[in-house]
C-alpha positions as CSV (number, residue, x, y, z in Angstrom):
1,X,0.0,0.0,0.0
2,X,1.2,3.5,-0.8
3,X,1.8,5.4,2.5
4,X,-0.2,8.5,3.3
5,X,1.1,11.3,5.6
6,X,-2.5,11.9,6.7
7,X,-2.2,9.6,9.6
8,X,0.7,11.6,10.9
9,X,-0.3,15.2,10.2
10,X,-4.1,14.9,9.8
11,X,-4.0,16.7,6.4
12,X,-5.4,14.8,3.4
13,X,-2.7,14.8,0.8
14,X,-2.4,13.4,-2.7
15,X,-1.8,9.8,-1.6
16,X,-4.7,10.0,0.8
17,X,-7.1,10.9,-2.1
18,X,-5.7,8.1,-4.3
19,X,-6.3,5.6,-1.5
20,X,-9.8,6.9,-1.1
21,X,-10.3,6.3,-4.8
22,X,-8.9,2.7,-4.4
23,X,-11.6,2.2,-1.8
24,X,-14.1,3.5,-4.3
25,X,-12.7,1.0,-6.9
26,X,-13.7,-1.8,-4.5
27,X,-17.2,-0.3,-4.6
28,X,-17.4,-0.3,-8.4
29,X,-15.6,2.9,-9.4
30,X,-13.7,2.3,-12.7
31,X,-12.1,5.6,-13.5
32,X,-8.5,6.7,-13.0
33,X,-6.8,6.6,-9.6
34,X,-5.6,10.2,-9.9
35,X,-6.7,11.6,-6.5
36,X,-9.4,13.7,-8.0
37,X,-12.7,12.5,-6.5
38,X,-15.8,13.3,-8.4
39,X,-19.3,11.9,-8.4
40,X,-18.5,8.3,-9.6
41,X,-15.5,8.1,-7.2
42,X,-17.7,9.1,-4.2
43,X,-20.5,6.7,-5.2
44,X,-17.9,3.9,-5.3
45,X,-16.6,4.9,-1.9
46,X,-20.1,5.0,-0.5
47,X,-21.0,1.6,-1.9
48,X,-17.9,0.0,-0.5
49,X,-18.4,1.6,2.9
50,X,-22.0,0.4,2.8
51,X,-21.0,-3.1,1.9
52,X,-18.7,-3.1,5.0
53,X,-21.5,-1.7,7.2
54,X,-19.7,1.6,7.9
55,X,-22.2,3.7,5.9
56,X,-25.9,3.4,5.8
57,X,-27.3,5.9,3.3
58,X,-30.8,6.7,2.4
59,X,-29.3,7.1,-1.1
60,X,-25.8,7.4,-2.6
61,X,-25.1,11.1,-3.0
62,X,-21.9,10.9,-5.0
63,X,-20.3,13.6,-2.8
64,X,-17.9,13.7,0.1
65,X,-20.7,14.8,2.5
66,X,-20.9,14.5,6.3
67,X,-22.3,11.0,6.2
68,X,-19.6,9.8,3.9
69,X,-16.9,11.2,6.1
70,X,-18.5,9.5,9.1
71,X,-18.3,6.3,7.2
72,X,-14.6,6.9,6.4
73,X,-14.0,7.7,10.1
74,X,-15.7,4.5,11.1
75,X,-13.7,2.5,8.5
76,X,-10.4,4.1,9.6
77,X,-11.2,3.6,13.3
78,X,-12.0,0.0,12.7
79,X,-8.6,-0.6,11.1
80,X,-6.8,1.4,13.8
81,X,-5.8,4.5,11.8
82,X,-8.2,6.9,13.3
83,X,-8.9,7.6,17.0
84,X,-11.0,10.7,16.8
85,X,-14.8,11.2,17.0
86,X,-17.2,10.0,14.3
87,X,-18.5,13.4,13.5
88,X,-18.0,13.8,9.8
89,X,-15.6,16.7,10.2
90,X,-12.7,16.1,7.8
91,X,-10.0,18.6,8.8
């Protein structure tokens, strides 16, 4: 796995965004892994988080909204790379 400095400084950098897109690819995203998240990237992320029971949407919004960030926080917390609150706040 490509390392991300985010776990050390808390600031999402280029590798972080690429890793998020890789998560989206596990949820069906088929576009480039370039770190530029758009609608399809976010839907893939949401679907993958939903399949892992970290995100329960009324619908897939295709955006990095608060509920998606809560899902990412739950995911990271589960795997030991996040110890903060599950509040959807991203920076």
